[in-house]
FIGUSE-21521 format. One record per residue (C-alpha): residue in one letter; x, y, z. Coordinates in steps of 0.1 Angstrom, whole numbers, always signed. Each point is the difference from the previous one (the first is absolute). Example, Ala and Ser with C-alpha at 12.3 -4.5 7.8 and 13.67 -1.06 7.14 Angstrom:
<sites>
<site code="A" c1="+123" c2="-45" c3="+78"/>
<site code="S" c1="+14" c2="+34" c3="-7"/>
</sites>
This chain:
<sites>
<site code="X" c1="+0" c2="+0" c3="+0"/>
<site code="X" c1="+14" c2="+34" c3="-9"/>
<site code="X" c1="+5" c2="+30" c3="+22"/>
<site code="X" c1="-32" c2="+20" c3="+2"/>
<site code="X" c1="-21" c2="-30" c3="-11"/>
<site code="X" c1="-27" c2="-12" c3="+24"/>
<site code="X" c1="-1" c2="-38" c3="+5"/>
<site code="X" c1="-26" c2="-21" c3="-18"/>
<site code="X" c1="-19" c2="-19" c3="+27"/>
<site code="X" c1="-27" c2="-16" c3="-22"/>
<site code="X" c1="-1" c2="-16" c3="-34"/>
<site code="X" c1="-21" c2="+28" c3="-12"/>
<site code="X" c1="+27" c2="+25" c3="+10"/>
<site code="X" c1="+25" c2="-21" c3="-19"/>
<site code="X" c1="-22" c2="+1" c3="-30"/>
<site code="X" c1="-2" c2="+38" c3="+2"/>
<site code="X" c1="+38" c2="+2" c3="+2"/>
<site code="X" c1="+4" c2="-23" c3="-30"/>
<site code="X" c1="-24" c2="+23" c3="-20"/>
<site code="X" c1="+20" c2="+31" c3="+10"/>
<site code="X" c1="+34" c2="-16" c3="-9"/>
<site code="X" c1="-14" c2="-11" c3="-34"/>
<site code="X" c1="-14" c2="+35" c3="-6"/>
<site code="X" c1="+33" c2="+16" c3="+10"/>
<site code="X" c1="+19" c2="-21" c3="-25"/>
<site code="X" c1="-25" c2="+7" c3="-28"/>
<site code="X" c1="+3" c2="+38" c3="+7"/>
<site code="X" c1="+38" c2="-2" c3="+0"/>
<site code="X" c1="-2" c2="-13" c3="-36"/>
<site code="X" c1="-17" c2="+32" c3="-9"/>
<site code="X" c1="+18" c2="+27" c3="+21"/>
<site code="X" c1="+27" c2="+6" c3="+26"/>
<site code="X" c1="-7" c2="-7" c3="+36"/>
<site code="X" c1="+2" c2="+37" c3="+9"/>
<site code="X" c1="-30" c2="+6" c3="-23"/>
<site code="X" c1="-22" c2="-26" c3="+17"/>
<site code="X" c1="-22" c2="+13" c3="+27"/>
<site code="X" c1="-19" c2="-20" c3="+27"/>
<site code="X" c1="-32" c2="+10" c3="-19"/>
<site code="X" c1="+14" c2="-14" c3="-32"/>
<site code="X" c1="+9" c2="-33" c3="+17"/>
<site code="X" c1="-34" c2="-3" c3="+16"/>
<site code="X" c1="-18" c2="+6" c3="-33"/>
<site code="X" c1="+22" c2="-25" c3="-18"/>
<site code="X" c1="-6" c2="-27" c3="+27"/>
<site code="X" c1="-38" c2="+8" c3="+1"/>
<site code="X" c1="+3" c2="+9" c3="+37"/>
<site code="X" c1="-7" c2="+31" c3="+21"/>
<site code="X" c1="+28" c2="+24" c3="+10"/>
<site code="X" c1="-8" c2="-8" c3="+36"/>
<site code="X" c1="+6" c2="-37" c3="-7"/>
<site code="X" c1="+34" c2="+8" c3="-13"/>
<site code="X" c1="+9" c2="+20" c3="+31"/>
<site code="X" c1="-12" c2="-29" c3="+22"/>
<site code="X" c1="+27" c2="-22" c3="-17"/>
<site code="X" c1="+28" c2="+26" c3="-5"/>
<site code="X" c1="+6" c2="+31" c3="+21"/>
<site code="X" c1="+12" c2="+21" c3="-29"/>
<site code="X" c1="+14" c2="-2" c3="-35"/>
<site code="X" c1="+35" c2="-6" c3="+12"/>
<site code="X" c1="-11" c2="-32" c3="+16"/>
<site code="X" c1="-5" c2="-13" c3="-35"/>
<site code="X" c1="+37" c2="+4" c3="-9"/>
<site code="X" c1="+10" c2="-33" c3="+17"/>
<site code="X" c1="-27" c2="-17" c3="-20"/>
<site code="X" c1="+18" c2="+10" c3="-32"/>
<site code="X" c1="+31" c2="-18" c3="+12"/>
<site code="X" c1="-21" c2="-30" c3="+11"/>
<site code="X" c1="-14" c2="-2" c3="-36"/>
<site code="X" c1="+35" c2="+5" c3="-15"/>
<site code="X" c1="+16" c2="-27" c3="+21"/>
<site code="X" c1="-28" c2="-24" c3="-7"/>
<site code="X" c1="+3" c2="+6" c3="-37"/>
<site code="X" c1="+38" c2="-5" c3="+0"/>
<site code="X" c1="-4" c2="-33" c3="+20"/>
<site code="X" c1="-26" c2="-12" c3="-25"/>
<site code="X" c1="+22" c2="+8" c3="-29"/>
<site code="X" c1="+31" c2="-17" c3="+15"/>
<site code="X" c1="-20" c2="-32" c3="+6"/>
<site code="X" c1="-15" c2="+0" c3="-35"/>
<site code="X" c1="+16" c2="-14" c3="-32"/>
<site code="X" c1="+4" c2="+35" c3="-13"/>
<site code="X" c1="+24" c2="+7" c3="+29"/>
<site code="X" c1="+22" c2="-30" c3="-5"/>
<site code="X" c1="+31" c2="-1" c3="-23"/>
<site code="X" c1="-5" c2="-25" c3="-28"/>
<site code="X" c1="+36" c2="-8" c3="-9"/>
<site code="X" c1="+15" c2="-28" c3="-21"/>
<site code="X" c1="+32" c2="-18" c3="+13"/>
<site code="X" c1="+21" c2="+19" c3="-25"/>
<site code="X" c1="-13" c2="+34" c3="+9"/>
<site code="X" c1="+24" c2="+22" c3="+19"/>
<site code="X" c1="-1" c2="+31" c3="+22"/>
<site code="X" c1="-8" c2="+25" c3="-28"/>
<site code="X" c1="-31" c2="-20" c3="-11"/>
<site code="X" c1="-11" c2="-3" c3="+37"/>
<site code="X" c1="+4" c2="+37" c3="+5"/>
<site code="X" c1="-19" c2="+9" c3="-31"/>
<site code="X" c1="-28" c2="-22" c3="+11"/>
<site code="X" c1="+0" c2="+14" c3="+35"/>
<site code="X" c1="+0" c2="+36" c3="-11"/>
<site code="X" c1="-28" c2="-7" c3="-26"/>
<site code="X" c1="-21" c2="-16" c3="+27"/>
<site code="X" c1="+6" c2="+29" c3="+24"/>
<site code="X" c1="-10" c2="+24" c3="-27"/>
<site code="X" c1="-33" c2="-19" c3="-8"/>
<site code="X" c1="-9" c2="+0" c3="+37"/>
<site code="X" c1="+8" c2="+37" c3="+4"/>
<site code="X" c1="-22" c2="+10" c3="-30"/>
<site code="X" c1="-28" c2="-22" c3="+11"/>
<site code="X" c1="+0" c2="+12" c3="+36"/>
<site code="X" c1="+11" c2="+36" c3="-7"/>
<site code="X" c1="-30" c2="+14" c3="+20"/>
<site code="X" c1="+13" c2="-17" c3="+32"/>
<site code="X" c1="+37" c2="+4" c3="-6"/>
<site code="X" c1="-4" c2="+37" c3="-7"/>
<site code="X" c1="-18" c2="+6" c3="+33"/>
<site code="X" c1="+23" c2="-23" c3="+20"/>
<site code="X" c1="+31" c2="+16" c3="-15"/>
<site code="X" c1="-13" c2="+35" c3="+10"/>
<site code="X" c1="-13" c2="-7" c3="+34"/>
<site code="X" c1="+30" c2="-21" c3="+11"/>
<site code="X" c1="+18" c2="+34" c3="-1"/>
<site code="X" c1="-27" c2="+23" c3="+11"/>
<site code="X" c1="-14" c2="-21" c3="+29"/>
<site code="X" c1="+25" c2="-26" c3="+10"/>
<site code="X" c1="-16" c2="+0" c3="+35"/>
<site code="X" c1="-30" c2="-17" c3="-16"/>
<site code="X" c1="+19" c2="-26" c3="-20"/>
<site code="X" c1="+12" c2="-21" c3="+29"/>
<site code="X" c1="+29" c2="-25" c3="+4"/>
<site code="X" c1="-15" c2="-23" c3="-26"/>
<site code="X" c1="+14" c2="+22" c3="-28"/>
<site code="X" c1="+36" c2="-6" c3="+11"/>
<site code="X" c1="-6" c2="-37" c3="+0"/>
<site code="X" c1="-15" c2="+3" c3="-34"/>
<site code="X" c1="+31" c2="+17" c3="-14"/>
<site code="X" c1="+22" c2="-25" c3="+17"/>
<site code="X" c1="-19" c2="-27" c3="-19"/>
<site code="X" c1="+7" c2="+17" c3="-33"/>
<site code="X" c1="+38" c2="+2" c3="+9"/>
<site code="X" c1="-1" c2="-37" c3="+9"/>
<site code="X" c1="-15" c2="-8" c3="-34"/>
<site code="X" c1="+27" c2="+19" c3="-18"/>
<site code="X" c1="+26" c2="-17" c3="+21"/>
<site code="X" c1="-14" c2="-35" c3="-8"/>
<site code="X" c1="+3" c2="+8" c3="-37"/>
<site code="X" c1="+36" c2="+12" c3="+3"/>
<site code="X" c1="+9" c2="-31" c3="+20"/>
<site code="X" c1="-17" c2="-23" c3="-25"/>
<site code="X" c1="+22" c2="+14" c3="-28"/>
<site code="X" c1="+30" c2="+5" c3="+22"/>
<site code="X" c1="+24" c2="-13" c3="-26"/>
<site code="X" c1="-9" c2="+29" c3="-23"/>
<site code="X" c1="+2" c2="+27" c3="+27"/>
<site code="X" c1="+33" c2="+17" c3="+6"/>
<site code="X" c1="-9" c2="+25" c3="+27"/>
<site code="X" c1="+11" c2="-12" c3="+34"/>
<site code="X" c1="-24" c2="+16" c3="+24"/>
<site code="X" c1="-31" c2="-19" c3="-10"/>
<site code="X" c1="-23" c2="+13" c3="+27"/>
<site code="X" c1="+9" c2="+36" c3="-9"/>
<site code="X" c1="-5" c2="-9" c3="-37"/>
<site code="X" c1="-35" c2="-14" c3="+8"/>
<site code="X" c1="-8" c2="+33" c3="+17"/>
<site code="X" c1="+12" c2="+20" c3="-30"/>
<site code="X" c1="-20" c2="-22" c3="-24"/>
<site code="X" c1="-31" c2="+4" c3="+20"/>
<site code="X" c1="+5" c2="+38" c3="+2"/>
<site code="X" c1="+6" c2="+3" c3="-38"/>
<site code="X" c1="-30" c2="-21" c3="-8"/>
<site code="X" c1="-23" c2="+19" c3="+23"/>
<site code="X" c1="+12" c2="+35" c3="-9"/>
<site code="X" c1="+3" c2="-4" c3="-38"/>
<site code="X" c1="-31" c2="-20" c3="-6"/>
<site code="X" c1="-22" c2="+21" c3="+23"/>
<site code="X" c1="+13" c2="+32" c3="-15"/>
<site code="X" c1="-10" c2="-10" c3="-35"/>
<site code="X" c1="-32" c2="-19" c3="+9"/>
<site code="X" c1="-15" c2="+27" c3="+23"/>
<site code="X" c1="+15" c2="+32" c3="-13"/>
<site code="X" c1="+6" c2="-5" c3="-37"/>
<site code="X" c1="-6" c2="+37" c3="-8"/>
<site code="X" c1="+20" c2="+15" c3="+29"/>
<site code="X" c1="+37" c2="+0" c3="+9"/>
<site code="X" c1="+26" c2="-22" c3="-17"/>
<site code="X" c1="-25" c2="-25" c3="-14"/>
<site code="X" c1="-13" c2="+27" c3="-24"/>
<site code="X" c1="+33" c2="-1" c3="-19"/>
<site code="X" c1="-4" c2="-37" c3="-9"/>
<site code="X" c1="-11" c2="-7" c3="-35"/>
<site code="X" c1="+3" c2="-38" c3="+0"/>
<site code="X" c1="-29" c2="-25" c3="+3"/>
<site code="X" c1="-9" c2="-18" c3="+32"/>
<site code="X" c1="+16" c2="-32" c3="-12"/>
<site code="X" c1="+32" c2="+19" c3="-10"/>
<site code="X" c1="+0" c2="+18" c3="+34"/>
<site code="X" c1="-3" c2="-32" c3="+21"/>
<site code="X" c1="+26" c2="-18" c3="-21"/>
<site code="X" c1="+24" c2="+29" c3="+4"/>
<site code="X" c1="-5" c2="+2" c3="+38"/>
<site code="X" c1="+6" c2="-38" c3="+3"/>
<site code="X" c1="+32" c2="+3" c3="-21"/>
<site code="X" c1="+12" c2="+30" c3="+21"/>
<site code="X" c1="-4" c2="-21" c3="+32"/>
<site code="X" c1="+17" c2="-30" c3="-18"/>
<site code="X" c1="+29" c2="+23" c3="-8"/>
<site code="X" c1="+3" c2="+11" c3="+36"/>
<site code="X" c1="-1" c2="-36" c3="+13"/>
<site code="X" c1="+25" c2="-14" c3="-25"/>
<site code="X" c1="+25" c2="+29" c3="-4"/>
<site code="X" c1="+35" c2="-10" c3="+8"/>
<site code="X" c1="+13" c2="+13" c3="+33"/>
<site code="X" c1="+18" c2="+33" c3="-1"/>
<site code="X" c1="+37" c2="-4" c3="+10"/>
<site code="X" c1="+13" c2="+24" c3="+26"/>
<site code="X" c1="+28" c2="+22" c3="-14"/>
<site code="X" c1="+34" c2="-12" c3="+10"/>
</sites>
């Protein structure tokens, strides 16, 4: 249960919450969270404004629900066939990275309404995110580390935990920048297609992981 949310003591109350959560996600597909009022949410859910306030103290109490939805969608994607790498025995690190980046891109574009809100409010209201977000990021680093270890013979970088952190950072920042803000900032300068972009990002990460070590000057 999120901060500012009142507990659901009856099955009817849970049903009301489910309606509100579904209405919130539907509205997020149409507009940003800051443009959604309690009245908008009540109308979308087919409930009274008073009913919304009986479940949530204020609009900010809905912010943790955004993260709840986002985390659930990531978990579902990771467990689905779409979230698994389909590699042949002869496939190497570059192919795996291209698949991974392509899958991440498809998820981001499909769930952009949740990712955009989560990305913004993780910075604006970290007090409402909770410790679960740190565990969620750690899971992403662990996934990158598992890929690096699996193709360890191809990886030349020595600090593999640090490499996994960099890979996770690059994937999150570069893909989110283009997926969520294609007309603003650095992404606006990109003229390549989505397929070319994801392949280029995968190749850039591949180059980072496989570059020969830099020799210290004598």
